[in-house]
C-alpha positions as CSV (number, residue, x, y, z in Angstrom):
1,M,-191.3,118.1,26.4
2,S,-190.7,121.1,29.1
3,L,-187.4,122.9,28.3
4,Q,-185.8,121.4,31.5
5,G,-186.0,117.7,30.7
6,S,-184.1,119.2,27.1
7,S,-181.8,120.9,29.3
8,I,-180.6,117.3,31.2
9,L,-180.2,116.0,28.3
10,G,-178.3,118.7,26.8
11,T,-177.3,119.6,23.6
12,P,-175.7,117.8,21.5
13,G,-171.6,117.8,21.2
14,S,-171.8,119.3,25.4
15,V,-170.4,118.3,28.6
16,S,-172.3,118.5,31.8
17,A,-171.4,119.4,35.1
18,D,-171.8,116.1,35.9
19,S,-170.2,114.9,33.3
20,E,-166.5,116.7,33.8
21,P,-165.1,115.0,36.6
22,S,-165.2,111.5,35.1
23,S,-164.0,113.2,32.1
24,R,-161.2,114.1,34.0
25,E,-160.8,110.6,35.7
26,T,-160.7,108.9,32.5
27,L,-157.6,110.7,31.3
28,E,-155.9,110.9,34.4
29,R,-155.9,106.8,34.3
30,L,-154.9,107.1,30.7
31,A,-151.8,109.6,31.5
32,E,-150.7,107.2,34.5
33,R,-151.3,103.9,32.6
34,L,-149.0,105.6,29.9
35,R,-146.4,106.4,32.2
36,D,-146.4,103.0,33.7
37,T,-146.2,101.9,30.2
38,E,-143.8,104.0,30.0
39,E,-141.2,102.8,33.0
40,H,-142.1,99.2,32.2
41,F,-140.3,99.3,29.1
42,Q,-137.6,101.6,30.5
43,G,-136.6,99.6,33.4
44,W,-137.2,96.3,30.8
45,F,-134.8,98.1,28.3
46,E,-132.0,99.5,31.0
47,D,-132.6,95.9,32.5
48,A,-132.0,93.9,29.0
49,P,-129.0,91.2,29.4
50,I,-127.4,92.6,26.2
51,A,-126.3,95.9,25.0
52,C,-129.1,97.4,23.2
53,H,-130.1,101.0,21.3
54,E,-132.3,103.1,19.6
55,I,-131.6,105.7,16.9
56,D,-133.4,108.0,14.6
57,L,-134.4,108.4,11.3
58,E,-130.6,109.6,11.4
59,G,-128.8,107.6,13.2
60,V,-128.9,109.7,16.4
61,V,-128.8,107.8,19.3
62,L,-132.1,108.3,20.9
63,R,-131.8,105.7,24.6
64,V,-128.8,103.4,25.0
65,N,-129.0,100.9,27.8
66,R,-126.7,100.0,30.7
67,V,-124.9,96.6,28.8
68,E,-124.1,99.3,25.7
69,C,-122.5,101.4,28.2
70,E,-120.4,99.4,30.0
71,L,-119.5,97.8,26.7
72,L,-118.3,100.7,24.8
73,G,-116.8,102.3,28.3
74,F,-119.0,105.6,27.6
75,Q,-121.4,107.1,30.2
76,P,-125.4,107.6,28.2
77,Q,-125.1,111.1,28.4
78,E,-121.6,110.8,26.8
79,M,-124.0,109.1,24.2
80,L,-127.2,110.3,23.5
81,G,-127.8,112.6,20.9
82,R,-124.5,111.6,18.5
83,H,-124.6,109.7,15.5
84,I,-123.9,105.8,16.0
85,W,-121.3,105.3,13.9
86,E,-119.2,108.2,15.9
87,F,-118.6,104.7,17.9
88,M,-117.1,102.8,15.0
89,S,-113.9,102.4,13.6
90,P,-113.5,105.0,10.6
91,E,-114.0,102.6,8.2
92,E,-117.1,101.5,9.2
93,R,-118.7,104.5,9.7
94,E,-119.6,105.4,5.6
95,K,-120.9,102.1,5.0
96,S,-123.1,102.5,8.9
97,R,-124.3,105.9,7.5
98,E,-125.4,104.5,4.3
99,G,-126.9,100.9,5.9
100,V,-129.6,103.8,8.3
101,R,-130.2,105.5,5.5
102,E,-131.0,102.0,3.7
103,R,-132.5,100.8,6.3
104,V,-135.6,103.4,7.2
105,Q,-136.2,103.2,3.7
106,G,-137.2,99.6,3.5
107,I,-133.9,99.6,0.7
108,R,-131.7,97.3,2.6
109,S,-133.3,94.1,5.0
110,T,-133.0,94.3,8.8
111,M,-131.2,90.7,9.2
112,P,-128.3,90.9,11.0
113,F,-124.6,91.9,10.5
114,E,-121.0,92.9,11.4
115,R,-119.8,96.4,12.6
116,E,-116.6,97.0,14.2
117,Y,-116.9,99.7,17.3
118,I,-113.5,101.5,18.8
119,R,-114.6,101.5,22.5
120,Q,-113.4,104.8,24.5
121,D,-110.1,102.8,25.8
122,G,-109.1,102.3,22.1
123,A,-109.5,98.6,21.6
124,R,-111.9,97.3,18.7
125,L,-115.2,95.3,18.4
126,V,-116.6,93.5,16.9
127,I,-120.2,93.3,17.0
128,E,-123.0,91.6,15.5
129,I,-126.3,93.9,15.4
130,H,-129.8,92.8,15.3
131,P,-131.5,95.2,14.2
132,K,-135.6,96.5,14.0
133,L,-137.7,99.0,12.8
134,I,-139.4,100.7,15.4
135,R,-143.1,102.2,13.5
136,D,-145.4,104.9,15.5
137,A,-149.3,103.9,15.9
138,A,-150.0,105.0,11.7
139,G,-147.4,101.9,10.9
140,R,-144.7,104.6,9.5
141,T,-140.8,103.8,10.6
142,T,-139.3,106.3,13.0
143,G,-135.7,104.4,14.0
144,I,-134.2,101.5,14.9
145,R,-133.9,99.7,17.7
146,S,-130.5,97.3,17.4
147,F,-129.4,94.2,19.8
148,M,-125.3,93.7,19.5
149,L,-123.7,90.9,20.7
150,D,-120.0,91.1,21.0
151,V,-118.2,88.8,19.1
152,T,-115.0,89.7,18.8
153,A,-113.4,86.3,20.9
154,K,-115.3,84.7,18.7
155,K,-114.2,86.4,15.2
156,R,-110.5,86.2,16.9
157,A,-110.3,82.5,18.1
158,D,-112.4,81.6,13.8
159,Q,-109.6,83.5,12.6
160,A,-107.1,82.0,14.0
161,L,-108.1,79.0,13.8
162,R,-108.3,79.8,10.1
163,E,-104.5,80.7,9.3
164,Q,-104.1,77.4,11.6
165,A,-105.6,75.6,9.1
166,E,-104.0,77.1,6.0
167,K,-100.2,77.1,7.9
168,L,-101.4,73.0,8.1
169,E,-102.4,72.9,5.1
170,R,-99.8,74.3,3.9
171,S,-97.3,72.5,5.8
172,N,-98.6,69.1,4.6
173,A,-98.4,70.0,0.5
174,E,-94.9,71.0,1.8
175,L,-94.1,67.5,3.4
176,E,-96.2,65.7,0.8
177,Q,-94.0,67.6,-2.1
178,F,-90.6,66.4,-0.3
179,A,-92.1,63.1,1.0
180,Y,-92.9,62.7,-3.2
181,V,-89.2,64.4,-4.1
182,A,-87.1,63.1,-2.2
183,S,-88.4,59.2,-2.3
184,H,-88.0,59.9,-6.5
185,D,-84.4,61.1,-6.1
186,L,-83.7,58.6,-4.3
187,Q,-84.0,56.1,-6.5
188,E,-81.6,56.2,-8.9
189,P,-78.9,56.0,-6.7
190,L,-80.4,53.3,-4.6
191,R,-80.6,51.2,-8.0
192,K,-77.1,51.8,-8.6
193,I,-75.8,50.4,-5.5
194,Q,-78.7,47.1,-5.9
195,A,-76.5,47.1,-10.2
196,F,-73.5,47.2,-8.6
197,G,-73.9,44.9,-5.9
198,D,-75.8,42.3,-8.2
199,R,-72.8,42.7,-10.4
200,L,-70.3,42.4,-7.2
201,K,-72.3,38.7,-5.8
202,S,-71.8,37.6,-9.7
203,K,-68.9,38.2,-11.0
204,C,-66.9,38.2,-7.4
205,G,-69.2,36.3,-5.4
206,A,-66.9,33.1,-5.3
207,D,-63.9,34.4,-4.5
208,L,-65.2,36.6,-1.8
209,N,-64.4,35.2,1.7
210,P,-67.4,34.2,4.0
211,D,-67.1,37.7,6.0
212,A,-67.4,39.6,2.7
213,Q,-70.0,37.4,1.0
214,D,-72.1,38.3,4.6
215,C,-71.3,41.9,4.5
216,L,-72.4,42.1,0.3
217,K,-75.6,39.9,1.5
218,R,-76.7,42.2,4.5
219,M,-75.7,45.2,2.0
220,Q,-78.6,43.6,-0.9
221,S,-80.8,42.9,2.0
222,A,-80.9,46.8,3.1
223,A,-80.9,47.9,-0.5
224,A,-84.0,46.3,-0.9
225,R,-85.5,47.3,2.3
226,M,-84.9,51.0,1.0
227,Q,-86.4,50.0,-2.2
228,T,-89.5,49.1,-0.1
229,L,-89.4,52.1,2.6
230,I,-89.2,54.2,-0.7
231,Q,-92.4,52.7,-2.5
232,D,-94.2,53.3,1.1
233,L,-93.6,57.1,1.1
234,L,-94.2,57.6,-2.5
235,S,-97.5,55.8,-2.1
236,L,-98.4,58.0,1.1
237,S,-97.6,61.3,-0.9
238,R,-99.6,59.9,-3.8
239,V,-102.3,59.6,-1.6
240,S,-103.4,63.7,-1.8
241,S,-101.2,64.2,-4.9
242,Q,-102.6,61.7,-7.1
243,G,-105.9,61.2,-5.8
244,Q,-108.6,60.6,-9.1
245,P,-112.1,61.8,-8.2
246,F,-115.1,60.1,-6.6
247,T,-116.9,57.8,-8.3
248,P,-119.4,54.7,-7.2
249,V,-117.5,51.7,-6.5
250,D,-118.9,48.3,-5.0
251,L,-116.5,47.9,-2.3
252,G,-117.7,44.2,-2.6
253,D,-115.9,44.3,-6.4
254,V,-112.8,45.8,-5.1
255,A,-112.6,43.4,-2.4
256,R,-112.8,40.1,-4.5
257,T,-110.0,42.2,-7.1
258,V,-107.8,42.4,-4.2
259,V,-108.2,38.6,-2.5
260,S,-107.9,37.1,-6.4
261,D,-104.3,39.3,-6.7
262,L,-103.0,38.1,-3.0
263,E,-104.7,35.0,-4.0
264,I,-100.6,33.1,-4.1
265,R,-100.1,34.6,-0.7
266,I,-102.8,32.7,-0.3
267,E,-102.1,29.7,-0.7
268,Q,-98.5,29.9,0.5
269,L,-100.7,30.2,4.1
270,S,-103.3,27.7,3.5
271,A,-105.4,30.7,4.6
272,R,-108.9,31.9,4.2
273,V,-110.3,35.3,3.5
274,E,-114.3,35.3,3.4
275,V,-115.8,38.3,1.8
276,G,-119.3,39.8,3.0
277,V,-121.9,42.2,1.9
278,L,-120.1,45.3,1.0
279,P,-121.9,48.5,0.5
280,V,-121.5,50.7,-2.8
281,V,-120.0,54.1,-1.4
282,P,-118.3,57.5,-2.8
283,G,-114.6,56.9,-4.1
284,D,-111.3,56.0,-5.3
285,R,-111.4,53.3,-6.8
286,V,-107.6,53.0,-6.8
287,Q,-107.1,54.1,-3.6
288,L,-110.0,51.9,-1.6
289,G,-108.4,48.8,-3.2
290,Q,-105.3,49.9,-1.4
291,L,-107.0,50.8,1.8
292,L,-108.6,46.7,2.0
293,Q,-105.1,45.5,0.7
294,N,-103.3,47.0,2.7
295,L,-105.4,46.0,6.0
296,I,-105.9,41.5,4.1
297,G,-102.0,41.9,3.7
298,N,-102.0,42.9,7.7
299,A,-104.4,40.1,8.2
300,L,-102.4,37.1,6.3
301,K,-99.4,38.6,7.5
302,F,-99.6,38.7,11.5
303,H,-101.1,35.2,11.9
304,K,-100.0,32.7,14.7
305,P,-97.3,30.6,14.1
306,G,-98.2,27.2,12.7
307,V,-102.1,28.3,12.3
308,P,-103.7,29.0,8.9
309,P,-105.3,32.6,8.7
310,V,-108.5,33.2,8.8
311,V,-110.0,36.6,7.3
312,N,-113.3,38.0,7.1
313,V,-114.7,41.3,5.2
314,W,-117.9,42.3,6.3
315,S,-120.1,45.5,6.6
316,R,-122.7,46.8,9.4
317,A,-125.0,49.3,9.6
318,V,-124.8,52.8,12.3
319,D,-127.2,53.3,14.7
320,G,-128.7,56.4,13.8
321,Q,-127.1,57.1,11.3
322,A,-128.6,56.4,7.5
323,D,-126.1,57.8,5.5
324,V,-122.7,55.7,7.2
325,C,-121.8,52.6,7.1
326,E,-118.9,50.3,9.2
327,I,-116.5,48.4,6.9
328,V,-114.8,45.0,8.8
329,V,-111.7,43.9,8.1
330,E,-111.2,41.0,11.6
331,D,-108.3,38.3,11.6
332,W,-107.4,35.7,14.3
333,G,-104.3,35.8,14.7
334,V,-101.1,37.5,16.7
335,G,-103.2,40.2,17.4
336,F,-101.9,43.7,19.3
337,D,-102.6,45.4,23.3
338,E,-104.9,48.8,22.8
339,K,-103.5,50.8,24.6
340,Y,-100.4,51.0,21.0
341,L,-104.0,51.6,18.8
342,D,-102.8,55.6,18.6
343,R,-99.6,54.4,17.6
344,I,-100.1,51.7,14.8
345,F,-101.9,54.9,12.5
346,Q,-99.0,56.7,12.3
347,I,-95.8,56.8,9.9
348,F,-93.2,54.5,10.9
349,Q,-94.0,53.0,13.7
350,R,-94.1,49.2,14.1
351,L,-95.5,47.2,17.5
352,H,-93.4,43.6,16.1
353,G,-89.6,43.2,15.5
354,R,-88.4,43.4,11.7
355,S,-87.3,39.8,12.1
356,E,-90.4,38.8,13.4
357,Y,-92.7,40.6,10.9
358,E,-91.2,42.2,7.5
359,G,-92.3,45.8,6.7
360,T,-92.0,49.4,6.9
361,G,-94.3,50.3,9.4
362,I,-96.8,52.8,6.7
363,G,-99.4,50.2,5.7
364,L,-101.1,51.5,8.2
365,A,-100.5,55.2,7.4
366,I,-101.6,55.2,4.4
367,C,-104.9,53.2,5.1
368,R,-105.8,55.9,7.9
369,K,-104.7,58.9,5.0
370,I,-107.1,57.0,2.5
371,V,-110.5,56.8,5.1
372,E,-110.2,59.8,6.0
373,R,-109.8,61.9,1.9
374,H,-112.9,59.4,1.8
375,G,-113.9,61.5,4.7
376,G,-113.9,58.3,7.2
377,A,-112.5,57.2,10.0
378,I,-110.3,54.1,11.2
379,T,-109.6,52.3,13.8
380,A,-109.4,49.3,16.0
381,S,-109.7,46.8,18.5
382,S,-107.8,43.2,19.6
383,T,-106.6,41.2,22.4
384,P,-103.0,40.1,22.5
385,G,-103.2,36.4,21.5
386,Q,-106.8,36.7,19.7
387,G,-107.1,38.7,16.6
388,A,-107.7,42.5,15.6
389,R,-110.1,43.8,14.0
390,F,-110.3,46.5,11.9
391,I,-113.0,49.1,11.4
392,L,-113.9,51.8,8.3
393,T,-116.5,54.7,8.7
394,L,-117.4,55.8,5.8
395,P,-119.9,58.0,4.2
396,Y,-122.6,56.7,1.4
397,Q,-124.8,58.8,1.3
398,Q,-124.1,60.6,-2.3
399,F,-125.2,57.6,-3.9
400,R,-128.1,56.6,-1.7
401,G,-131.6,55.7,-3.1
402,G,-130.7,52.5,-4.8
403,T,-126.9,52.1,-5.9
404,R,-125.6,50.0,-2.8
405,N,-125.8,46.6,-1.0
406,E,-127.3,45.6,1.9
């Protein structure tokens, strides 16, 4: 081989004159692509719809986008080169410093968390932070990129809701305590009124003139109504204060017991009460018995004059809700106008005069409270003169898998 041929091939590691332009072009293309990539990333970073910044291993801000600057009220040059915790509330700064150290060392996870920031105008913001470690080509951590969501309004709303719920819970507890104490304390003077009224009637009734006898009769009637009212108030307050732990309750068995207890009344009215297949649900057996007794008792009470009442109690599945059942108590009595639906479950609300149908107007309020304690809901549908249907929605997922009747 000639020496000239050898020079054409070149020695190992040498660059021929012809190859130099090609190498420069390649480097220029790579540099251009790198600039394009950097510009693309910078554009994406700046145009991101949520706040975003990058910090180094020491927590110093290296990049910050427009949305974050607007969120915190600073210009980019006011944030760059400063530690990120300088923009937080004093209470958060040490936690932030420690959090950055532990994340870059891999001690703490990069799960989302919250920090309180302070805007330039002094307003405090609760920020939800989603951090992501930045790594170089070798896989070494070089910093943290964080995306930030302003959750201040949500946190304030949640706090207001919690405070309102606590206030309502205290108010309800005080109301229940008041109802119990007041009702209990009222019984003793009421018993005296009833006792002296009975004594007056037995000893002096024959000597009283007709007007006096009528006054005495009205007094005794009012005392009896007052006693019923007090007992109903006590029942209402006891739903929460004296409820029992939940156990599996066979509603079919409970309903049959209620019908047995109402047997004399059913016979007097020549009524018919039919109980279908009912499920087993988690609940307080005593209260569920009280619930069904109130509803069946109402169905018997509000019957059409001269027409023996017929009451059906049955259950049905709820479409698309495998762990919820509906219990229906249906009658063909006088019914009611559905425009009063919201009223009938409120305490002391009556749609009929006391002279037509006895009662205190508390029964359905007790029903609603019992159902709500059991995690369910109660509603009704009716047409005047065509009866009423009360629908209870109750969960039974706790005992799913063979303990309910279907």
